[in-house]
DRENPA-3360 file (N, C-alpha, C; in nm, 2 decimals, always signed):
BEGIN
1 = MAEKKTEE = -9.40/-7.94/-4.44/-9.26/-7.93/-4.48/-9.25/-7.84/-4.61 ~ -9.33/-7.87/-4.70/-9.33/-7.80/-4.83/-9.37/-7.65/-4.80 ~ -9.46/-7.63/-4.71/-9.50/-7.49/-4.68/-9.39/-7.41/-4.61 ~ -9.31/-7.48/-4.53/-9.20/-7.42/-4.46/-9.09/-7.38/-4.56 ~ -9.06/-7.47/-4.66/-8.97/-7.43/-4.76/-9.02/-7.32/-4.85 ~ -9.15/-7.31/-4.87/-9.20/-7.21/-4.95/-9.19/-7.07/-4.88 ~ -9.21/-7.07/-4.75/-9.19/-6.95/-4.67/-9.05/-6.90/-4.67 ~ -8.95/-7.00/-4.65/-8.81/-6.97/-4.65/-8.77/-6.91/-4.79;
9 = QAKIDTNK = -8.82/-6.97/-4.90/-8.78/-6.92/-5.03/-8.84/-6.78/-5.05 ~ -8.96/-6.76/-5.00/-9.02/-6.63/-5.01/-8.94/-6.52/-4.94 ~ -8.89/-6.56/-4.82/-8.80/-6.46/-4.74/-8.67/-6.44/-4.82 ~ -8.62/-6.54/-4.88/-8.49/-6.52/-4.96/-8.52/-6.43/-5.08 ~ -8.63/-6.46/-5.15/-8.66/-6.37/-5.26/-8.69/-6.23/-5.22 ~ -8.75/-6.21/-5.11/-8.78/-6.07/-5.06/-8.65/-6.00/-5.02 ~ -8.55/-6.08/-4.96/-8.42/-6.02/-4.93/-8.35/-5.98/-5.06 ~ -8.35/-6.07/-5.16/-8.29/-6.04/-5.28/-8.34/-5.91/-5.35;
17 = QEKLKEKV = -8.48/-5.90/-5.34/-8.54/-5.79/-5.40/-8.51/-5.66/-5.33 ~ -8.50/-5.67/-5.20/-8.46/-5.55/-5.12/-8.32/-5.51/-5.15 ~ -8.23/-5.60/-5.16/-8.09/-5.57/-5.19/-8.08/-5.51/-5.33 ~ -8.15/-5.57/-5.42/-8.15/-5.52/-5.56/-8.21/-5.37/-5.56 ~ -8.31/-5.35/-5.49/-8.37/-5.22/-5.48/-8.28/-5.12/-5.42 ~ -8.21/-5.16/-5.31/-8.11/-5.07/-5.25/-7.99/-5.04/-5.34 ~ -7.95/-5.14/-5.42/-7.84/-5.12/-5.51/-7.88/-5.02/-5.62 ~ -8.01/-5.04/-5.67/-8.05/-4.94/-5.78/-8.06/-4.80/-5.72;
25 = INQNKDDE = -8.11/-4.79/-5.60/-8.12/-4.66/-5.54/-7.98/-4.59/-5.52 ~ -7.88/-4.67/-5.48/-7.75/-4.62/-5.46/-7.69/-4.58/-5.59 ~ -7.71/-4.66/-5.70/-7.66/-4.63/-5.83/-7.72/-4.51/-5.88 ~ -7.85/-4.49/-5.86/-7.92/-4.36/-5.90/-7.86/-4.24/-5.83 ~ -7.83/-4.26/-5.70/-7.77/-4.14/-5.63/-7.63/-4.11/-5.68 ~ -7.56/-4.22/-5.71/-7.42/-4.20/-5.77/-7.43/-4.13/-5.90 ~ -7.53/-4.17/-5.98/-7.55/-4.10/-6.11/-7.58/-3.95/-6.10 ~ -7.66/-3.92/-5.99/-7.69/-3.79/-5.97/-7.57/-3.70/-5.93;
33 = VKQMQPAE = -7.48/-3.77/-5.85/-7.36/-3.70/-5.82/-7.27/-3.67/-5.94 ~ -7.27/-3.76/-6.03/-7.19/-3.74/-6.16/-7.24/-3.62/-6.24 ~ -7.36/-3.58/-6.22/-7.42/-3.47/-6.30/-7.40/-3.34/-6.23 ~ -7.35/-3.34/-6.10/-7.34/-3.21/-6.03/-7.22/-3.13/-6.07 ~ -7.23/-3.00/-6.05/-7.12/-2.91/-6.08/-7.03/-2.90/-5.96 ~ -6.90/-2.86/-5.99/-6.80/-2.86/-5.88/-6.85/-2.78/-5.75 ~ -6.91/-2.66/-5.77/-6.96/-2.58/-5.66/-7.06/-2.66/-5.57 ~ -7.15/-2.74/-5.64/-7.25/-2.81/-5.57/-7.18/-2.93/-5.50;
41 = LRKQLSNK = -7.08/-2.99/-5.57/-7.01/-3.11/-5.51/-6.94/-3.07/-5.38 ~ -6.88/-2.95/-5.38/-6.80/-2.91/-5.26/-6.90/-2.90/-5.14 ~ -7.02/-2.86/-5.16/-7.12/-2.85/-5.06/-7.15/-2.99/-5.00 ~ -7.14/-3.09/-5.08/-7.17/-3.23/-5.04/-7.06/-3.29/-4.96 ~ -6.94/-3.23/-4.95/-6.83/-3.29/-4.88/-6.85/-3.28/-4.73 ~ -6.80/-3.38/-4.66/-6.80/-3.38/-4.52/-6.69/-3.28/-4.47 ~ -6.69/-3.24/-4.34/-6.59/-3.15/-4.29/-6.45/-3.21/-4.31 ~ -6.44/-3.34/-4.29/-6.31/-3.40/-4.30/-6.26/-3.40/-4.44;
49 = NSDYVFRL = -6.35/-3.43/-4.54/-6.31/-3.42/-4.68/-6.29/-3.28/-4.73 ~ -6.37/-3.19/-4.68/-6.35/-3.05/-4.71/-6.21/-3.00/-4.67 ~ -6.17/-3.04/-4.55/-6.03/-3.00/-4.51/-5.93/-3.07/-4.59 ~ -5.95/-3.19/-4.63/-5.85/-3.26/-4.72/-5.84/-3.19/-4.85 ~ -5.96/-3.15/-4.91/-5.96/-3.08/-5.04/-5.89/-2.95/-5.03 ~ -5.92/-2.88/-4.92/-5.86/-2.74/-4.90/-5.70/-2.75/-4.89 ~ -5.65/-2.85/-4.81/-5.51/-2.87/-4.80/-5.45/-2.92/-4.93 ~ -5.52/-3.00/-5.00/-5.47/-3.05/-5.13/-5.45/-2.94/-5.23;
57 = QKELETQG = -5.55/-2.85/-5.24/-5.54/-2.74/-5.33/-5.42/-2.65/-5.29 ~ -5.40/-2.62/-5.16/-5.29/-2.54/-5.12/-5.16/-2.60/-5.16 ~ -5.15/-2.74/-5.14/-5.02/-2.81/-5.18/-5.00/-2.80/-5.33 ~ -5.10/-2.80/-5.41/-5.08/-2.79/-5.55/-5.03/-2.65/-5.59 ~ -5.08/-2.55/-5.52/-5.03/-2.41/-5.54/-4.89/-2.40/-5.50 ~ -4.85/-2.46/-5.39/-4.72/-2.45/-5.34/-4.62/-2.54/-5.42 ~ -4.64/-2.67/-5.43/-4.55/-2.76/-5.49/-4.54/-2.73/-5.64 ~ -4.66/-2.72/-5.70/-4.67/-2.70/-5.85/-4.66/-2.56/-5.90;
65 = KMSQEDAQ = -4.65/-2.46/-5.80/-4.64/-2.32/-5.83/-4.75/-2.28/-5.93 ~ -4.87/-2.34/-5.89/-4.99/-2.31/-5.98/-5.07/-2.20/-5.92 ~ -5.15/-2.13/-6.01/-5.24/-2.03/-5.96/-5.35/-2.09/-5.89 ~ -5.42/-2.01/-5.81/-5.54/-2.06/-5.73/-5.64/-2.12/-5.82 ~ -5.66/-2.06/-5.94/-5.76/-2.10/-6.03/-5.73/-2.24/-6.09 ~ -5.60/-2.25/-6.13/-5.55/-2.38/-6.19/-5.56/-2.49/-6.09 ~ -5.52/-2.46/-5.97/-5.52/-2.57/-5.86/-5.66/-2.61/-5.83 ~ -5.75/-2.51/-5.83/-5.89/-2.55/-5.81/-5.95/-2.63/-5.92;
73 = KRVDELLK = -5.91/-2.61/-6.04/-5.96/-2.69/-6.15/-5.91/-2.83/-6.14 ~ -5.78/-2.85/-6.10/-5.73/-2.99/-6.08/-5.80/-3.06/-5.97 ~ -5.84/-2.99/-5.86/-5.91/-3.05/-5.75/-6.05/-3.08/-5.79 ~ -6.11/-2.99/-5.87/-6.25/-3.01/-5.91/-6.27/-3.15/-5.99 ~ -6.16/-3.19/-6.06/-6.17/-3.32/-6.13/-6.18/-3.44/-6.04 ~ -6.15/-3.42/-5.91/-6.16/-3.53/-5.82/-6.29/-3.54/-5.74 ~ -6.36/-3.43/-5.74/-6.48/-3.41/-5.65/-6.58/-3.52/-5.67 ~ -6.62/-3.56/-5.79/-6.72/-3.66/-5.82/-6.69/-3.79/-5.75;
81 = DLVIVQRH = -6.56/-3.84/-5.77/-6.52/-3.96/-5.70/-6.52/-3.95/-5.55 ~ -6.48/-3.84/-5.50/-6.47/-3.82/-5.36/-6.61/-3.82/-5.29 ~ -6.71/-3.76/-5.36/-6.84/-3.75/-5.30/-6.91/-3.89/-5.31 ~ -6.88/-3.97/-5.41/-6.94/-4.10/-5.43/-6.88/-4.19/-5.32 ~ -6.75/-4.20/-5.31/-6.69/-4.29/-5.20/-6.73/-4.24/-5.06 ~ -6.75/-4.11/-5.05/-6.79/-4.06/-4.92/-6.93/-4.11/-4.88 ~ -7.02/-4.12/-4.98/-7.15/-4.18/-4.96/-7.14/-4.32/-4.91 ~ -7.04/-4.39/-4.95/-7.02/-4.53/-4.91/-6.93/-4.54/-4.79;
89 = GQPASTYY = -6.91/-4.43/-4.72/-6.84/-4.44/-4.59/-6.69/-4.43/-4.60 ~ -6.63/-4.39/-4.71/-6.49/-4.39/-4.73/-6.43/-4.24/-4.74 ~ -6.36/-4.20/-4.64/-6.30/-4.06/-4.65/-6.19/-4.05/-4.76 ~ -6.16/-3.93/-4.79/-6.06/-3.91/-4.90/-5.92/-3.96/-4.86 ~ -5.88/-3.95/-4.73/-5.75/-4.00/-4.69/-5.74/-4.15/-4.70 ~ -5.85/-4.22/-4.68/-5.85/-4.37/-4.70/-5.86/-4.40/-4.84 ~ -5.94/-4.33/-4.92/-5.96/-4.36/-5.06/-5.83/-4.34/-5.14 ~ -5.75/-4.24/-5.11/-5.62/-4.22/-5.18/-5.51/-4.28/-5.11;
97 = NMSPKLKA = -5.53/-4.31/-4.98/-5.43/-4.37/-4.90/-5.30/-4.29/-4.89 ~ -5.31/-4.16/-4.89/-5.20/-4.07/-4.88/-5.25/-3.93/-4.83 ~ -5.16/-3.86/-4.77/-5.19/-3.73/-4.72/-5.21/-3.63/-4.84 ~ -5.27/-3.51/-4.81/-5.28/-3.41/-4.92/-5.15/-3.38/-4.98 ~ -5.04/-3.37/-4.90/-4.91/-3.33/-4.95/-4.86/-3.44/-5.05 ~ -4.87/-3.57/-5.02/-4.83/-3.67/-5.10/-4.92/-3.69/-5.23 ~ -5.05/-3.66/-5.21/-5.14/-3.67/-5.32/-5.11/-3.56/-5.42 ~ -5.08/-3.44/-5.37/-5.04/-3.33/-5.46/-4.92/-3.37/-5.54;
105 = ADMLKPKK = -4.82/-3.43/-5.47/-4.70/-3.47/-5.54/-4.73/-3.57/-5.65 ~ -4.82/-3.66/-5.62/-4.86/-3.77/-5.71/-4.93/-3.71/-5.83 ~ -5.01/-3.61/-5.81/-5.08/-3.54/-5.92/-4.99/-3.46/-6.01 ~ -4.89/-3.41/-5.95/-4.79/-3.32/-6.03/-4.69/-3.41/-6.10 ~ -4.67/-3.53/-6.06/-4.57/-3.62/-6.12/-4.61/-3.65/-6.26 ~ -4.52/-3.63/-6.36/-4.56/-3.66/-6.50/-4.60/-3.81/-6.51 ~ -4.71/-3.83/-6.58/-4.76/-3.97/-6.60/-4.70/-4.03/-6.72 ~ -4.66/-4.15/-6.71/-4.59/-4.22/-6.82/-4.70/-4.26/-6.92;
113 = KKASDIPF = -4.67/-4.23/-7.04/-4.77/-4.25/-7.15/-4.78/-4.40/-7.18 ~ -4.90/-4.44/-7.20/-4.93/-4.58/-7.24/-4.94/-4.60/-7.39 ~ -4.90/-4.72/-7.43/-4.91/-4.75/-7.58/-5.06/-4.74/-7.63 ~ -5.15/-4.77/-7.54/-5.29/-4.77/-7.58/-5.34/-4.62/-7.60 ~ -5.27/-4.52/-7.55/-5.31/-4.38/-7.56/-5.26/-4.32/-7.69 ~ -5.17/-4.39/-7.76/-5.12/-4.34/-7.89/-5.21/-4.38/-8.01 ~ -5.26/-4.29/-8.08/-5.35/-4.32/-8.19/-5.28/-4.38/-8.31 ~ -5.36/-4.45/-8.40/-5.30/-4.52/-8.51/-5.22/-4.43/-8.60;
121 = WQYATDNA = -5.27/-4.30/-8.63/-5.20/-4.22/-8.72/-5.06/-4.18/-8.68 ~ -5.04/-4.17/-8.54/-4.91/-4.14/-8.49/-4.81/-4.25/-8.51 ~ -4.86/-4.38/-8.48/-4.77/-4.49/-8.51/-4.75/-4.51/-8.66 ~ -4.85/-4.48/-8.74/-4.83/-4.50/-8.89/-4.73/-4.40/-8.94 ~ -4.74/-4.27/-8.89/-4.64/-4.17/-8.94/-4.50/-4.20/-8.89 ~ -4.49/-4.25/-8.77/-4.36/-4.29/-8.72/-4.30/-4.40/-8.80 ~ -4.37/-4.50/-8.83/-4.32/-4.61/-8.91/-4.30/-4.57/-9.06 ~ -4.38/-4.49/-9.11/-4.36/-4.44/-9.25/-4.23/-4.37/-9.26;
129 = LFYVAIFF = -4.20/-4.28/-9.17/-4.08/-4.20/-9.17/-3.96/-4.30/-9.15 ~ -3.98/-4.40/-9.07/-3.87/-4.50/-9.05/-3.83/-4.57/-9.18 ~ -3.94/-4.62/-9.25/-3.91/-4.70/-9.37/-3.87/-4.61/-9.48 ~ -3.91/-4.48/-9.49/-3.86/-4.39/-9.59/-3.71/-4.37/-9.57 ~ -3.67/-4.35/-9.44/-3.53/-4.34/-9.41/-3.45/-4.46/-9.46 ~ -3.51/-4.58/-9.43/-3.44/-4.70/-9.47/-3.42/-4.71/-9.62 ~ -3.53/-4.69/-9.69/-3.52/-4.70/-9.84/-3.43/-4.60/-9.90 ~ -3.44/-4.48/-9.86/-3.35/-4.37/-9.92/-3.20/-4.40/-9.88;
137 = GLFGLIGL = -3.18/-4.45/-9.75/-3.05/-4.48/-9.71/-2.99/-4.60/-9.79 ~ -3.07/-4.70/-9.81/-3.02/-4.82/-9.88/-2.99/-4.78/-10.03 ~ -3.08/-4.71/-10.10/-3.05/-4.67/-10.23/-2.94/-4.56/-10.24 ~ -2.92/-4.49/-10.13/-2.81/-4.39/-10.13/-2.68/-4.46/-10.13 ~ -2.67/-4.57/-10.05/-2.55/-4.65/-10.04/-2.52/-4.72/-10.17 ~ -2.62/-4.77/-10.23/-2.61/-4.83/-10.36/-2.56/-4.73/-10.47 ~ -2.61/-4.61/-10.46/-2.58/-4.51/-10.56/-2.43/-4.46/-10.54 ~ -2.38/-4.47/-10.42/-2.24/-4.43/-10.41/-2.14/-4.52/-10.48;
145 = FQKNDKYN = -2.18/-4.64/-10.51/-2.10/-4.74/-10.58/-2.13/-4.75/-10.73 ~ -2.22/-4.66/-10.78/-2.25/-4.66/-10.92/-2.20/-4.53/-10.98 ~ -2.17/-4.54/-11.11/-2.13/-4.43/-11.19/-2.24/-4.33/-11.21 ~ -2.21/-4.21/-11.24/-2.31/-4.10/-11.26/-2.41/-4.13/-11.37 ~ -2.36/-4.21/-11.47/-2.45/-4.24/-11.58/-2.55/-4.35/-11.55 ~ -2.55/-4.40/-11.43/-2.63/-4.52/-11.40/-2.74/-4.48/-11.30 ~ -2.77/-4.35/-11.28/-2.88/-4.31/-11.19/-3.01/-4.37/-11.23 ~ -3.03/-4.38/-11.37/-3.16/-4.43/-11.41/-3.19/-4.57/-11.37;
153 = SQMGVLTL = -3.09/-4.65/-11.32/-3.12/-4.79/-11.28/-3.17/-4.79/-11.14 ~ -3.18/-4.67/-11.07/-3.23/-4.66/-10.94/-3.38/-4.62/-10.94 ~ -3.44/-4.64/-10.83/-3.58/-4.59/-10.82/-3.58/-4.44/-10.81 ~ -3.69/-4.38/-10.86/-3.71/-4.23/-10.85/-3.74/-4.19/-10.70 ~ -3.73/-4.06/-10.68/-3.75/-4.01/-10.54/-3.89/-4.03/-10.50 ~ -3.99/-4.01/-10.58/-4.13/-4.03/-10.55/-4.16/-4.17/-10.52 ~ -4.10/-4.26/-10.60/-4.12/-4.41/-10.59/-4.07/-4.45/-10.45 ~ -3.95/-4.41/-10.41/-3.90/-4.44/-10.28/-3.98/-4.39/-10.17;
161 = LIVGASLG = -4.03/-4.27/-10.19/-4.11/-4.21/-10.08/-4.24/-4.28/-10.06 ~ -4.31/-4.32/-10.18/-4.44/-4.39/-10.17/-4.42/-4.53/-10.12 ~ -4.31/-4.60/-10.16/-4.29/-4.74/-10.12/-4.26/-4.74/-9.97 ~ -4.17/-4.65/-9.92/-4.14/-4.65/-9.78/-4.26/-4.61/-9.69 ~ -4.34/-4.51/-9.73/-4.45/-4.47/-9.65/-4.56/-4.58/-9.65 ~ -4.58/-4.64/-9.77/-4.69/-4.74/-9.77/-4.65/-4.86/-9.69 ~ -4.52/-4.90/-9.69/-4.48/-5.02/-9.61/-4.49/-4.98/-9.46 ~ -4.46/-4.86/-9.43/-4.47/-4.82/-9.29/-4.61/-4.83/-9.23;
169 = VFMTKYND = -4.71/-4.78/-9.31/-4.85/-4.78/-9.28/-4.90/-4.93/-9.27 ~ -4.85/-5.01/-9.37/-4.90/-5.15/-9.37/-4.84/-5.22/-9.24 ~ -4.72/-5.20/-9.21/-4.66/-5.27/-9.09/-4.73/-5.22/-8.96 ~ -4.78/-5.10/-8.96/-4.85/-5.05/-8.84/-4.98/-5.13/-8.83 ~ -5.05/-5.14/-8.94/-5.18/-5.22/-8.95/-5.15/-5.36/-8.92 ~ -5.04/-5.42/-8.97/-5.01/-5.56/-8.95/-4.99/-5.58/-8.80 ~ -4.92/-5.49/-8.73/-4.90/-5.51/-8.58/-5.04/-5.50/-8.51 ~ -5.13/-5.42/-8.56/-5.26/-5.42/-8.49/-5.34/-5.55/-8.51;
177 = WVLPNGSK = -5.32/-5.61/-8.63/-5.39/-5.73/-8.66/-5.33/-5.85/-8.58 ~ -5.20/-5.85/-8.57/-5.13/-5.96/-8.50/-5.14/-5.95/-8.35 ~ -5.12/-5.82/-8.30/-5.12/-5.80/-8.16/-5.23/-5.70/-8.12 ~ -5.36/-5.73/-8.14/-5.46/-5.64/-8.11/-5.47/-5.61/-7.96 ~ -5.46/-5.49/-7.92/-5.47/-5.45/-7.78/-5.37/-5.52/-7.69 ~ -5.26/-5.56/-7.75/-5.15/-5.62/-7.68/-5.17/-5.77/-7.65 ~ -5.27/-5.83/-7.70/-5.30/-5.97/-7.68/-5.23/-6.06/-7.78 ~ -5.12/-6.13/-7.74/-5.05/-6.21/-7.83/-5.11/-6.35/-7.85;
185 = NRKIPWSK = -5.21/-6.38/-7.78/-5.27/-6.51/-7.80/-5.39/-6.51/-7.90 ~ -5.44/-6.39/-7.93/-5.55/-6.38/-8.03/-5.50/-6.41/-8.17 ~ -5.56/-6.50/-8.24/-5.52/-6.53/-8.38/-5.60/-6.46/-8.48 ~ -5.53/-6.40/-8.58/-5.60/-6.33/-8.69/-5.59/-6.43/-8.81 ~ -5.70/-6.45/-8.88/-5.70/-6.54/-9.00/-5.59/-6.50/-9.10 ~ -5.51/-6.60/-9.14/-5.41/-6.58/-9.24/-5.46/-6.52/-9.37 ~ -5.58/-6.55/-9.40/-5.64/-6.49/-9.52/-5.64/-6.34/-9.52 ~ -5.67/-6.29/-9.40/-5.67/-6.14/-9.39/-5.53/-6.08/-9.41;
193 = LIWGFVLL = -5.43/-6.15/-9.35/-5.29/-6.10/-9.37/-5.25/-6.11/-9.51 ~ -5.28/-6.23/-9.58/-5.24/-6.25/-9.71/-5.30/-6.15/-9.81 ~ -5.43/-6.13/-9.79/-5.50/-6.04/-9.88/-5.45/-5.89/-9.86 ~ -5.42/-5.86/-9.74/-5.37/-5.73/-9.71/-5.23/-5.71/-9.78 ~ -5.15/-5.81/-9.77/-5.02/-5.80/-9.84/-5.03/-5.80/-9.99 ~ -5.12/-5.88/-10.04/-5.15/-5.88/-10.19/-5.20/-5.74/-10.24 ~ -5.29/-5.68/-10.16/-5.34/-5.55/-10.19/-5.23/-5.45/-10.19 ~ -5.14/-5.46/-10.09/-5.03/-5.36/-10.09/-4.94/-5.38/-10.21;
201 = MGMLFICF = -4.90/-5.50/-10.24/-4.81/-5.53/-10.36/-4.88/-5.48/-10.49 ~ -5.01/-5.50/-10.50/-5.08/-5.46/-10.62/-5.07/-5.31/-10.64 ~ -5.09/-5.24/-10.52/-5.09/-5.09/-10.53/-4.95/-5.04/-10.56 ~ -4.85/-5.11/-10.51/-4.71/-5.07/-10.53/-4.67/-5.09/-10.68 ~ -4.71/-5.21/-10.74/-4.68/-5.23/-10.88/-4.75/-5.13/-10.97 ~ -4.87/-5.09/-10.94/-4.94/-4.99/-11.01/-4.86/-4.86/-11.00 ~ -4.82/-4.83/-10.88/-4.74/-4.71/-10.86/-4.61/-4.71/-10.94 ~ -4.54/-4.83/-10.94/-4.42/-4.84/-11.02/-4.44/-4.81/-11.17;
209 = GVLGLPAL = -4.55/-4.87/-11.21/-4.58/-4.86/-11.36/-4.61/-4.72/-11.40 ~ -4.69/-4.65/-11.31/-4.73/-4.51/-11.34/-4.61/-4.41/-11.33 ~ -4.53/-4.43/-11.22/-4.42/-4.34/-11.20/-4.30/-4.37/-11.29 ~ -4.30/-4.49/-11.35/-4.19/-4.53/-11.44/-4.21/-4.47/-11.58 ~ -4.32/-4.41/-11.60/-4.35/-4.35/-11.74/-4.25/-4.24/-11.76 ~ -4.19/-4.23/-11.88/-4.09/-4.13/-11.92/-4.14/-3.99/-11.89 ~ -4.27/-3.97/-11.91/-4.33/-3.83/-11.90/-4.32/-3.79/-11.75 ~ -4.31/-3.88/-11.66/-4.31/-3.85/-11.51/-4.18/-3.84/-11.45;
217 = QVINPALP = -4.07/-3.87/-11.53/-3.94/-3.87/-11.48/-3.89/-3.73/-11.43 ~ -3.96/-3.63/-11.48/-3.93/-3.49/-11.44/-3.96/-3.47/-11.29 ~ -4.07/-3.53/-11.24/-4.11/-3.52/-11.10/-4.07/-3.64/-11.02 ~ -4.01/-3.74/-11.09/-3.97/-3.86/-11.02/-3.83/-3.90/-11.06 ~ -3.73/-3.81/-11.04/-3.60/-3.84/-11.09/-3.52/-3.93/-11.00 ~ -3.43/-4.01/-11.06/-3.34/-4.09/-10.98/-3.22/-4.01/-10.93 ~ -3.21/-3.99/-10.80/-3.11/-3.89/-10.75/-2.97/-3.96/-10.73 ~ -2.87/-3.89/-10.73/-2.73/-3.94/-10.69/-2.74/-4.00/-10.55;
225 = GIYNLIIA = -2.65/-4.09/-10.52/-2.65/-4.16/-10.39/-2.64/-4.06/-10.27 ~ -2.56/-3.96/-10.28/-2.54/-3.87/-10.17/-2.67/-3.79/-10.14 ~ -2.75/-3.76/-10.24/-2.87/-3.69/-10.21/-2.97/-3.78/-10.15 ~ -2.97/-3.91/-10.18/-3.06/-4.00/-10.12/-3.02/-4.02/-9.97 ~ -2.89/-4.02/-9.94/-2.85/-4.03/-9.80/-2.89/-3.90/-9.72 ~ -2.88/-3.79/-9.79/-2.92/-3.67/-9.72/-3.07/-3.67/-9.68 ~ -3.15/-3.72/-9.78/-3.30/-3.73/-9.76/-3.33/-3.83/-9.65 ~ -3.25/-3.94/-9.65/-3.26/-4.04/-9.54/-3.24/-3.98/-9.40;
233 = AVAYGIRW = -3.13/-3.90/-9.40/-3.10/-3.84/-9.27/-3.20/-3.74/-9.22 ~ -3.26/-3.66/-9.32/-3.36/-3.57/-9.29/-3.49/-3.64/-9.24 ~ -3.53/-3.75/-9.31/-3.64/-3.83/-9.27/-3.63/-3.88/-9.13 ~ -3.51/-3.94/-9.10/-3.48/-3.99/-8.97/-3.48/-3.89/-8.86 ~ -3.43/-3.77/-8.89/-3.43/-3.66/-8.80/-3.58/-3.61/-8.77 ~ -3.66/-3.60/-8.87/-3.80/-3.57/-8.85/-3.87/-3.67/-8.77 ~ -3.84/-3.80/-8.79/-3.90/-3.91/-8.71/-3.85/-3.89/-8.56 ~ -3.73/-3.86/-8.54/-3.68/-3.85/-8.40/-3.75/-3.74/-8.33;
241 = LFRRHYEI = -3.77/-3.62/-8.40/-3.85/-3.51/-8.34/-3.99/-3.55/-8.32 ~ -4.05/-3.62/-8.42/-4.19/-3.66/-8.41/-4.21/-3.76/-8.29 ~ -4.12/-3.85/-8.27/-4.13/-3.95/-8.16/-4.12/-3.87/-8.03 ~ -4.03/-3.78/-8.02/-4.01/-3.71/-7.90/-4.13/-3.62/-7.86 ~ -4.18/-3.56/-7.96/-4.30/-3.47/-7.94/-4.42/-3.54/-7.89 ~ -4.45/-3.65/-7.96/-4.57/-3.73/-7.92/-4.54/-3.85/-7.83 ~ -4.42/-3.86/-7.78/-4.38/-3.96/-7.68/-4.42/-4.10/-7.74 ~ -4.38/-4.13/-7.86/-4.41/-4.26/-7.92/-4.34/-4.37/-7.84;
249 = IGSAFSPA = -4.41/-4.48/-7.82/-4.36/-4.60/-7.75/-4.35/-4.71/-7.85 ~ -4.24/-4.79/-7.86/-4.23/-4.90/-7.95/-4.20/-4.86/-8.09 ~ -4.19/-4.96/-8.18/-4.16/-4.93/-8.32/-4.22/-5.04/-8.40 ~ -4.20/-5.03/-8.54/-4.25/-5.13/-8.63/-4.19/-5.27/-8.60 ~ -4.06/-5.28/-8.56/-4.00/-5.41/-8.53/-4.02/-5.45/-8.39 ~ -4.05/-5.36/-8.30/-4.07/-5.39/-8.16/-4.19/-5.32/-8.11 ~ -4.31/-5.36/-8.15/-4.44/-5.29/-8.11/-4.46/-5.30/-7.96 ~ -4.51/-5.19/-7.90/-4.54/-5.18/-7.76/-4.67/-5.26/-7.73;
257 = DKSK = -4.68/-5.32/-7.61/-4.79/-5.39/-7.56/-4.90/-5.29/-7.52 ~ -5.01/-5.29/-7.60/-5.12/-5.19/-7.57/-5.21/-5.23/-7.45 ~ -5.18/-5.35/-7.40/-5.27/-5.39/-7.28/-5.21/-5.34/-7.15 ~ -5.09/-5.28/-7.15/-5.03/-5.23/-7.03/-5.07/-5.08/-7.01;
% end
């Protein structure tokens, strides 16, 4: 009985080794495909897939009004995946589950930008401009209700700029800490948040002290309220153009989920 179990176990082990060996061989072949150049990959295509690729390229030229060279480059980006799935018995029509005409339309359709695609510096710049606009706008409104001889009671232009920009960058980092990769369930130690806030406040107090020196009032003047409002409008306009150009998603008060 024991010998029978040993033989069965040996057969099971042999089958597992054979499957593992086959898996490694297939993986090696897939890796070889990934190293091939487009011209070589096209030679690997079956007749059916070659026809699919040919018609797809023609559709890109027609629908997208692309040159033959540009359409070929777009198709070349798909060849590695097509050859790999072909090796596993899946033709292009099944893999994409759409005709060449529909696949071309899908490729030409603008892709919606994801929050995870937006780098930190773009979010930081967006938030910095937002807070700069808020601070200049706030002190601009306050300045409108003050007499001209009371400008000195307001913050200087450099102070407002540094405070707004610093707070914008900090809030961007804060959102990364609290919502890393869009996961709202992950907890960040409160000590990290507290120390980050303390460091920010320390830097701002040093900034206030240095920029408040009489010798620096020439480069850090307190402006009339109307000028602060103009700067606020300019900052917000730049932010609007910046967000539109880089397709920024979300904001400091409503951060986008980076897991989507």
